[in-house]
N, C-alpha and C positions, 0 to 999 in steps of 0.2 A: 892276310892283310893286317897290319898292326893298327892299334887304336888311332895313332896320329895320321896314318895314311887314309883313314876313313874320314878325315876332316878337311879334305882339300877345299870344299866349298866355303869354309870358314876363313880362308885365306884369299878369297876372290870376291870381288864386288862387281856387279853389273853397272855400266854407266852408258846412258844414251847420249851419243854425240850431238853436240850443239853446234851451230853455225860457227865457222872460223876456228874451231878447236883442232888441235893436233895431239898426236900420241904424247909428245914431250910436255904438252900442257895438262894432261889428265893423268899421267902416271905420277905416283908418289915420289917425292925427292929421294927416298931411300934407293931408288933404282938408277940414280945418276952419280957419276963420279964428281970429284971436287971441281972440275972445270965445267960442269954442267951438261956433260954428255951422257946419254942413255948407256948404261953399261952393257956389256955382251950378255950377262946374266939377265938383266932386265928385258933386253930385246928377245932373248930366247924365251923367257917366260911369257911375254906378250904374245909371241908367235905361236906357242903351244896352247895357249888359252883362247886364241883367235885364229884357228887355221883358215877360216874363210877370208882373212885379210891377206892379200898376196903382196902387197906393198905397204909397209908400215908407214910410209909418207902419204898414202892416199886413203884417208878415211873420210866418211861423208856424214853430213847432219842426218840425224835419224837412225844411224846404226847403233845397235846395242852391242857393246864390247865388254869382255870379261877383263877386269884390271886386277893384277896381283896386289896383295897388300903386304906391308913390310914384314909382318910375322912369318910369311912363307920362307923368307931367307934363313930362318933358324930351324927349319924342319929337316929331319935326317933323311927324308926321301927326296929332297929338292933336286939334287943333281941327277938321280934316276929319272925324275920326271922331265927335266929339261932334256936329258939324253934320249927321250922318246919312249920310256917305259910306259905302255898303255894300261898297265895294271891299276893305275890311278887316273880315273877320268871324271870330268865334271859333267853331270846330266843337268843341263840348263832348265829343262822344263820342271823337273821335280826338285831342283836344288839339292840333289843328292850325289853322292859319289858311287860310281859302279865299278866293279872289278870284273875284267875279262878273265875268264877260266882259260889257262893255256891251251887245253885241248878243245875249247869251244870258241874259237877266235870270232865267230859270227853271232854269238850270243853273249849277253851280259846278265849277270846275276846281281841283284841289288842287296 
């Protein structure tokens, strides 16, 4: 794992949803196109960082979400992460990144 891959948590912030907020209200404008629509990349990042959210249009007050920060867009591993590469994972409790060993899919090493 490269040095930059170890830093996923630097590009994610947690946000506790407030009443009447939507994903479009709380995501950084860097993840929207010129017409104000969430980009495919922005949606994919949100979904990868919040797998428990089954519908991006249905979030509720009190939920804690992981929001990507604009700097993530410049990381060389971004498209691998969006594509489902689980070698880069966010550990919410410890705020660290864990890497799954290819031969140990059920265990993670910090």
